[in-house]
C-alpha positions as CSV (number, residue, x, y, z in Angstrom):
1,M,3.5,3.5,-31.9
2,R,3.9,4.6,-28.3
3,A,5.2,2.9,-25.2
4,D,4.3,3.4,-21.6
5,L,5.8,1.9,-18.4
6,I,3.6,0.2,-15.9
7,T,4.4,0.3,-12.3
8,T,3.3,-1.7,-9.2
9,V,3.7,-1.1,-5.6
10,T,4.9,-4.2,-3.9
11,P,4.6,-5.2,-0.2
12,S,8.3,-5.3,0.6
13,G,10.0,-4.3,-2.7
14,N,8.5,-0.8,-2.8
15,W,7.6,0.9,-6.2
16,R,8.7,-1.1,-9.3
17,V,8.5,-0.9,-13.0
18,T,7.0,-4.3,-13.8
19,A,5.8,-3.9,-17.5
20,V,5.9,-1.9,-20.8
21,A,2.9,-1.5,-22.9
22,I,3.4,-0.7,-26.6
23,R,0.7,0.4,-28.5
24,Y,0.4,-0.2,-32.4
25,A,-1.8,1.2,-35.1
26,D,-3.2,-2.1,-36.0
27,R,-4.7,-5.1,-33.9
28,I,-2.1,-7.8,-33.1
29,D,-3.6,-11.3,-33.6
30,L,-1.2,-14.2,-33.4
31,R,-4.0,-16.7,-34.0
32,G,-3.3,-18.7,-30.9
33,G,0.5,-18.3,-31.2
34,T,2.7,-17.2,-28.2
35,I,5.4,-14.7,-28.0
36,P,8.8,-15.9,-26.5
37,P,10.3,-13.4,-24.0
38,A,13.6,-13.4,-25.9
39,A,11.6,-11.5,-28.7
40,F,12.2,-8.3,-27.0
41,K,15.0,-6.7,-25.4
42,V,14.5,-4.0,-22.8
43,T,17.2,-1.7,-21.2
44,A,16.6,0.9,-18.5
45,T,18.6,4.0,-17.6
46,V,18.1,4.9,-14.0
47,N,20.3,7.2,-12.0
48,R,22.5,7.5,-15.2
49,Q,23.2,3.8,-15.1
50,T,22.0,1.7,-18.2
51,A,21.4,-1.9,-17.6
52,P,19.1,-4.7,-19.2
53,R,15.6,-5.6,-17.7
54,T,14.6,-9.3,-17.6
55,V,11.6,-9.9,-19.9
56,T,9.3,-12.6,-18.3
57,R,6.3,-12.7,-20.5
58,V,4.9,-11.1,-23.6
59,Y,1.3,-11.0,-25.1
60,S,-1.2,-8.9,-26.9
61,N,-4.0,-7.1,-25.0
62,T,-6.8,-4.6,-25.8
63,A,-5.6,-2.0,-23.3
64,A,-2.2,-1.0,-21.5
65,E,-2.8,-3.3,-18.7
66,V,-1.2,-6.4,-17.2
67,A,-3.5,-9.4,-17.5
68,D,-3.7,-13.0,-16.4
69,R,-4.7,-13.9,-20.0
70,G,-3.9,-11.9,-23.1
71,R,-6.2,-11.3,-25.9
72,P,-5.8,-9.9,-29.5
73,G,-5.7,-6.0,-29.4
74,D,-3.5,-3.2,-30.3
75,H,-1.3,-3.4,-27.4
76,L,1.7,-5.7,-26.5
77,I,2.4,-6.1,-22.9
78,I,5.9,-6.9,-22.0
79,E,6.1,-8.0,-18.4
80,L,9.4,-7.5,-16.5
81,A,11.0,-9.2,-13.5
82,A,10.2,-7.1,-10.3
83,A,13.4,-8.5,-8.6
84,D,15.7,-6.8,-11.1
85,P,18.2,-4.5,-9.4
86,N,17.2,-1.6,-11.8
87,A,13.5,-2.2,-11.5
88,A,12.9,0.6,-8.9
89,A,10.7,3.5,-9.9
90,A,11.8,5.7,-6.8
91,G,14.6,6.1,-4.5
92,T,14.0,8.8,-1.8
93,D,11.8,10.6,-4.3
94,P,10.5,9.2,-7.6
95,Y,12.9,8.9,-10.5
96,P,12.5,10.7,-13.7
97,L,11.4,7.7,-15.9
98,D,10.0,9.4,-18.9
99,R,12.1,7.9,-21.9
100,A,14.1,6.1,-19.6
101,Y,13.4,2.6,-21.1
102,A,14.4,1.5,-24.5
103,I,12.5,-1.5,-26.0
104,R,13.5,-3.5,-29.2
105,Q,12.0,-6.2,-31.0
106,V,14.7,-8.4,-32.0
107,A,12.6,-11.6,-33.4
108,D,9.7,-11.7,-35.7
109,L,6.3,-12.5,-34.1
110,T,4.5,-15.2,-36.1
111,T,1.4,-17.3,-36.1
112,P,1.6,-21.0,-35.5
113,E,1.4,-21.4,-39.5
114,G,4.6,-19.1,-39.6
115,G,2.9,-16.0,-40.9
116,I,4.7,-12.8,-39.8
117,V,2.5,-10.4,-37.8
118,L,5.1,-8.1,-36.5
119,Q,8.7,-8.0,-38.0
120,A,11.9,-7.4,-35.9
121,S,13.4,-4.0,-36.0
122,P,16.7,-2.3,-35.3
123,L,14.7,0.7,-34.1
124,A,14.2,0.8,-30.3
125,V,11.1,2.7,-29.0
126,R,11.3,4.8,-25.8
127,N,8.7,5.1,-23.2
128,D,6.4,8.2,-23.6
129,S,5.1,8.1,-20.1
130,V,4.5,6.2,-16.9
131,L,1.3,4.5,-16.0
132,N,0.6,3.9,-12.1
133,P,-2.3,1.7,-11.7
134,V,-4.3,2.4,-8.3
135,V,-1.7,5.0,-7.4
136,D,-3.1,7.3,-10.2
137,D,-6.5,6.9,-8.7
138,F,-5.4,9.1,-5.7
139,T,-5.7,12.8,-6.2
140,A,-3.2,15.1,-4.6
141,G,-4.0,17.8,-2.4
142,S,-2.8,19.9,0.6
143,F,-4.6,21.0,3.8
144,T,-3.6,23.8,6.1
145,D,-5.1,23.5,9.6
146,S,-6.4,26.2,12.0
147,A,-2.9,26.8,13.3
148,G,-1.3,27.3,9.9
149,F,0.3,23.8,9.9
150,E,0.2,22.3,6.3
151,L,-0.1,18.5,5.4
152,D,0.1,17.1,1.9
153,Y,-2.3,14.2,1.2
154,R,-3.5,11.8,-1.3
155,F,-7.2,10.9,-1.6
156,C,-9.0,8.1,-3.2
157,Q,-12.9,8.2,-3.6
158,P,-15.2,5.1,-4.0
159,A,-15.9,4.3,-7.8
160,D,-19.5,4.2,-6.9
161,F,-19.4,7.7,-5.6
162,L,-17.5,9.0,-8.5
163,R,-20.0,7.6,-10.9
164,D,-23.0,9.0,-8.9
165,P,-22.1,11.4,-6.3
166,G,-25.9,12.1,-5.7
167,R,-26.5,8.5,-4.3
168,D,-27.7,8.6,-0.6
169,I,-24.7,6.3,0.6
170,R,-22.3,6.8,3.2
171,Y,-19.0,5.1,3.1
172,P,-16.3,4.3,5.3
173,L,-13.0,6.3,5.7
174,V,-9.8,4.7,5.9
175,V,-6.9,6.9,7.2
176,T,-3.3,5.6,6.6
177,L,-0.3,6.7,8.6
178,H,2.9,6.2,6.6
179,G,6.1,4.9,8.2
180,G,9.1,7.1,9.1
181,G,11.0,6.5,5.7
182,E,8.0,8.3,3.9
183,V,8.5,11.7,5.7
184,A,9.0,13.9,2.6
185,D,7.6,16.7,0.6
186,N,6.8,14.8,-2.6
187,N,3.2,13.8,-1.7
188,M,3.9,10.4,-3.4
189,T,6.1,8.1,-1.4
190,Q,3.4,7.6,1.3
191,L,1.7,5.6,-1.5
192,T,4.6,4.0,-3.2
193,A,7.2,3.3,-0.6
194,N,5.0,0.6,1.2
195,R,2.0,-1.3,0.0
196,L,-0.4,0.4,2.6
197,A,-2.9,2.9,1.1
198,V,-3.1,1.4,-2.4
199,T,-4.2,-2.0,-1.0
200,F,-7.6,-0.4,0.0
201,A,-7.9,1.1,-3.5
202,T,-7.2,-2.0,-5.7
203,P,-10.1,-2.8,-8.1
204,D,-11.0,-6.0,-6.0
205,R,-11.0,-4.0,-2.8
206,R,-13.0,-1.1,-4.1
207,R,-15.7,-3.6,-5.3
208,R,-15.9,-5.5,-2.1
209,H,-15.3,-2.5,0.4
210,P,-15.9,0.8,-1.3
211,A,-14.3,3.4,0.8
212,F,-12.7,6.8,1.0
213,V,-8.9,6.5,1.5
214,L,-7.0,9.2,2.9
215,S,-3.1,9.2,2.8
216,P,-1.5,12.3,4.5
217,Q,2.2,12.9,4.4
218,I,4.3,14.4,7.1
219,P,6.5,17.3,5.6
220,S,10.3,17.0,5.8
221,P,11.9,18.8,8.7
222,R,13.6,22.0,7.7
223,P,16.1,23.0,10.4
224,M,17.0,26.4,8.9
225,N,13.3,27.5,9.4
226,G,12.3,25.2,12.2
227,P,10.9,21.8,12.0
228,D,7.8,21.2,9.9
229,G,7.1,17.9,11.1
230,T,8.8,14.9,12.8
231,D,6.4,11.9,13.3
232,W,2.9,11.0,14.0
233,T,3.1,12.0,17.7
234,D,4.1,15.6,17.0
235,P,1.3,17.6,18.4
236,R,1.1,19.8,15.2
237,V,1.1,16.8,13.0
238,Q,-1.7,15.2,15.1
239,Q,-3.7,18.3,15.1
240,A,-3.6,18.8,11.4
241,T,-4.3,15.1,10.9
242,V,-7.4,15.2,12.9
243,E,-8.7,18.5,11.4
244,L,-8.1,17.1,7.9
245,V,-10.1,14.0,8.9
246,D,-12.9,16.2,10.2
247,T,-12.8,18.3,7.0
248,V,-13.0,15.3,4.7
249,T,-15.8,14.0,6.8
250,A,-17.7,17.1,6.6
251,R,-17.4,17.6,2.8
252,Y,-17.9,14.0,1.7
253,P,-20.5,11.4,2.7
254,V,-18.3,9.5,5.1
255,D,-20.0,7.1,7.5
256,T,-18.6,8.7,10.7
257,G,-19.3,5.3,12.5
258,R,-16.8,3.6,10.3
259,I,-13.5,5.6,10.4
260,Y,-10.6,3.2,10.3
261,L,-6.8,4.1,11.4
262,V,-4.0,2.0,10.0
263,G,-0.3,2.2,9.9
264,P,3.2,0.3,10.0
265,S,6.3,1.4,12.0
266,S,6.1,5.0,12.7
267,G,2.5,4.9,11.5
268,G,1.9,2.2,14.0
269,R,3.4,4.5,16.7
270,G,0.9,7.0,15.3
271,V,-2.1,4.6,15.9
272,F,-0.8,4.0,19.5
273,S,-0.6,7.7,20.1
274,L,-3.7,8.9,18.4
275,L,-6.3,6.3,19.7
276,P,-5.9,7.1,23.5
277,K,-6.6,10.8,22.4
278,H,-9.6,10.2,20.3
279,P,-10.8,6.7,21.1
280,G,-14.4,7.7,19.9
281,K,-13.3,9.0,16.4
282,F,-12.0,5.7,15.1
283,A,-14.1,2.3,14.8
284,A,-11.1,0.2,14.6
285,A,-7.3,0.1,13.9
286,I,-4.5,-1.9,12.5
287,A,-1.1,-1.3,14.0
288,T,2.1,-3.1,12.7
289,A,5.4,-2.9,14.2
290,G,4.5,0.0,16.4
291,W,5.5,1.3,19.8
292,G,3.9,3.6,22.4
293,D,3.1,4.5,25.9
294,P,1.7,1.6,28.2
295,S,0.1,4.1,30.6
296,T,-2.2,5.3,27.9
297,M,-3.6,2.0,26.9
298,D,-6.4,2.1,29.3
299,R,-8.0,5.1,27.2
300,M,-8.4,2.8,24.2
301,V,-9.7,-0.6,25.6
302,D,-12.8,-0.2,23.8
303,V,-11.4,0.2,20.2
304,P,-11.1,-2.8,18.2
305,L,-7.6,-3.4,17.3
306,W,-5.4,-6.0,15.4
307,A,-1.7,-5.5,15.9
308,D,1.1,-7.4,14.6
309,H,5.0,-7.5,15.0
310,S,8.1,-9.5,14.1
311,I,9.7,-10.9,17.2
312,D,13.2,-10.3,15.8
313,D,12.6,-6.8,14.5
314,P,15.8,-4.8,14.9
315,V,14.3,-1.3,14.3
316,V,11.3,-1.4,16.6
317,P,12.0,-4.1,19.1
318,Y,9.1,-6.3,19.9
319,R,9.2,-6.0,23.6
320,E,11.4,-3.1,25.0
321,G,11.0,-0.8,22.2
322,R,13.3,2.2,20.9
323,F,13.3,5.7,22.4
324,G,12.2,4.4,25.6
325,K,9.0,3.4,24.2
326,P,7.8,0.0,24.7
327,G,7.1,-2.3,21.6
328,T,3.7,-4.1,20.5
329,W,4.3,-7.0,23.0
330,T,4.4,-4.7,26.1
331,L,1.5,-2.5,24.9
332,M,-0.7,-5.6,24.5
333,N,0.1,-6.7,28.1
334,A,-0.9,-3.2,29.2
335,L,-4.2,-3.4,27.3
336,E,-4.8,-6.6,28.8
337,A,-4.0,-5.2,32.4
338,A,-6.5,-2.4,31.6
339,G,-9.4,-4.9,31.0
340,A,-9.3,-5.6,27.4
341,K,-9.3,-9.3,26.2
342,V,-6.2,-9.9,24.0
343,T,-6.2,-12.8,21.6
344,R,-2.9,-13.9,20.5
345,G,-1.3,-15.9,17.8
346,E,2.0,-16.7,16.4
347,W,2.9,-18.0,13.0
348,A,5.5,-17.6,10.3
349,N,5.2,-14.5,8.2
350,N,6.5,-16.1,5.2
351,L,3.7,-18.7,5.0
352,P,1.8,-18.8,1.5
353,K,-1.3,-16.5,1.4
354,A,-3.9,-19.1,1.8
355,E,-2.1,-20.8,4.8
356,F,-1.3,-17.3,6.4
357,E,-5.1,-16.3,6.1
358,A,-6.3,-19.7,7.4
359,R,-4.3,-19.0,10.6
360,S,-5.6,-15.5,10.8
361,R,-9.2,-16.9,10.4
362,E,-8.7,-19.3,13.2
363,L,-7.4,-16.5,15.5
364,L,-10.5,-14.4,14.6
365,R,-12.8,-17.2,15.5
366,T,-11.0,-17.5,18.8
367,A,-11.6,-14.0,19.3
368,R,-15.2,-13.9,18.5
369,A,-15.8,-16.7,20.7
370,T,-14.2,-15.3,23.8
371,G,-15.6,-11.8,23.1
372,S,-12.3,-10.3,22.3
373,H,-12.0,-7.3,20.0
374,V,-8.1,-6.9,20.3
375,L,-6.1,-9.4,18.4
376,F,-2.2,-9.6,18.3
377,T,0.0,-11.7,15.8
378,S,3.5,-12.3,16.4
379,Y,6.0,-13.6,13.6
380,P,8.7,-15.8,14.7
381,A,12.4,-14.9,14.1
382,G,13.7,-15.5,10.7
383,T,10.3,-15.7,8.9
384,T,10.0,-12.0,7.9
385,A,11.4,-11.5,4.3
386,V,14.0,-8.8,3.2
387,N,14.2,-7.2,6.8
388,P,12.5,-8.4,10.0
389,H,11.1,-5.0,10.4
390,F,9.1,-5.4,7.5
391,S,6.4,-7.2,9.3
392,W,3.8,-5.6,7.1
393,A,4.7,-7.8,4.1
394,Q,1.3,-9.7,4.3
395,T,-0.7,-7.4,6.7
396,Y,-2.6,-5.3,4.2
397,E,-2.7,-8.4,1.7
398,N,-4.4,-10.4,4.4
399,D,-8.1,-10.5,3.3
400,V,-9.3,-11.9,6.6
401,M,-7.7,-8.8,8.5
402,I,-9.3,-6.5,6.1
403,E,-12.6,-8.0,6.2
404,W,-12.4,-7.9,10.0
405,L,-11.6,-4.1,9.8
406,F,-14.4,-3.3,7.6
407,A,-17.0,-5.2,9.8
408,Q,-16.2,-3.0,12.7
409,S,-18.5,0.0,13.5
410,R,-18.7,2.3,16.5
411,R,-22.5,1.4,16.5
412,R,-22.0,-2.4,15.9
413,P,-18.6,-3.8,16.9
414,S,-18.1,-7.3,15.5
């Protein structure tokens, strides 16, 4: 018997432990019976604090995977409430989670006829390791540019390419710029702190839109030795990022007409800084809760862009902006003044997914009808969950926006 934790990167709750998978020597078949959540007790020791986790669902499966419907197999999947206070898998850095969880079966598992399949036991099993679906599909690397500046990065390759790298197919490249809270030296939190890069690498997205996904990480400043990095507007960071993109493009079958740039918060600021300097490099961009320099917007009027921002954002104000840099609303006005047609929409950020996407689809129809390639979504005050700054909660889950992004090409704008 062995146990493995299963983690999930959530849109606004960051990286969470959401299940435990226990593997048994024999196949578990309850003959149509169900397992009550109360049959298992799970406790987690995180930051030297031990507390129970809430079990929400238990079922058998053929692999250590969360599933909509279980099936007889040699694994039991114990799903846990993502909202538990001790569900986090990381703080500033990932937590050491090996053997951090104890799982105990406190009731017999039986068939509907009363036959015992698994007996309760006073012995607890501890997790052997941690499984990180999607996150583990990103390989870790580092890149040193021509000036000697180093960036860590994570890189996910299309499943089709991995199966047959000799195929004569070129794939899009999505470059993700993380937020300011993910500046670090762990080469991990740019994937796990917000649901950005991983949304382009989920099994469903990889089937519909196979692409290379490149997620660099700005290194932590080290005052004793001079700053190593600050944000995406730092000239050293920008040079290394562009050289990294060029290196990946040269080494892999990237469709150079379909390189996309996306980022929230400080990453959105990076989008608004990089696009005016390299408008011919990127086919389209998504910028969320960003800010920038209105005087540079005339250099990126031809780049398809979808921007969004919460009107009550206290961190990066919607209009005036922090650090003397105006927010998205002002930048869209500057783009419009420079000649771009900006299609604007406003709706609640807490709408159900289907309704949220329906509003996005209508905005896109309007943009196409008017020949606009710049879209701007605003979210009214009080509708962005957790924190008004987290306006990206639905951005990268929005299939309409992602479909729009992948439809863009420097040869064939849509």
